[in-house]
N, C-alpha and C positions, 0 to 999 in steps of 0.2 A: 496314250495321249487322248484317246477318245473316251476314256473312262473318268478322267479327272481334270480339273483346272487348277488344282492345288499347286502353288508356285514351287515348293521344294521338289515335288515329283517332276514337274515340267522341266525344272532346271537340271535334273539328273538325266531325264529321258532324251531331251533334245540333242545334247552332245553325243550320246550313244547312237541315236538315229543318224546323225551326220557321219559318225565314224563308220558305221556299217555300210552306209551308202558309198562313202569314199572307197572303202575296201572292195566293194562289189565293182565299182566303176574302174578302179585300177586293175583288178583282175581281168575284167572284160577287155581292157586295152592291151594288157599283156598277152592274153590269148590271141587277140587279133594280130599283134606284132609277131607272134611266133608262128601263126598258121596261114597268114595271108602273104602272097608274094609282094615284095617291096613296091613294085610298080602299081599295085592295086590298093595300097594303103589308104589313099584319100577316098576312094570309092567305098572301101570297107567302113571307114570312120563315118562317112555320110549315111550309109545304110544303118549302122549301129545307132547313130544319133537320131535318125528319123524313126526307125522301126523299134529300136530298143528303149528309147527314152521319150521321144516326142509324141509318137502316136498313143502309147499307153497313157501318158500324162493327159493328153487332150481328151481321150475317151473317159478316163476316170474323172476328170474335171467336169465334163458334161453330165456324167452319171451322178456326181455329187450334187449338182445343181437341182436334180430332180428329187433328191432325197428330202 
């Protein structure tokens, strides 16, 4: 996506990007469900959302602004 803005390529790449992200997210949630005790599920999801998705997104957004 960083190499071209040609619409046919973008139309093919965006759904693939969405699919791979969805599969990664569902896999992470499944691993959490299998490995975390039931009474700690909310805490684990909070940590995953903050450390696994939120913080990297914030850091990369700030870094992209400097580029």
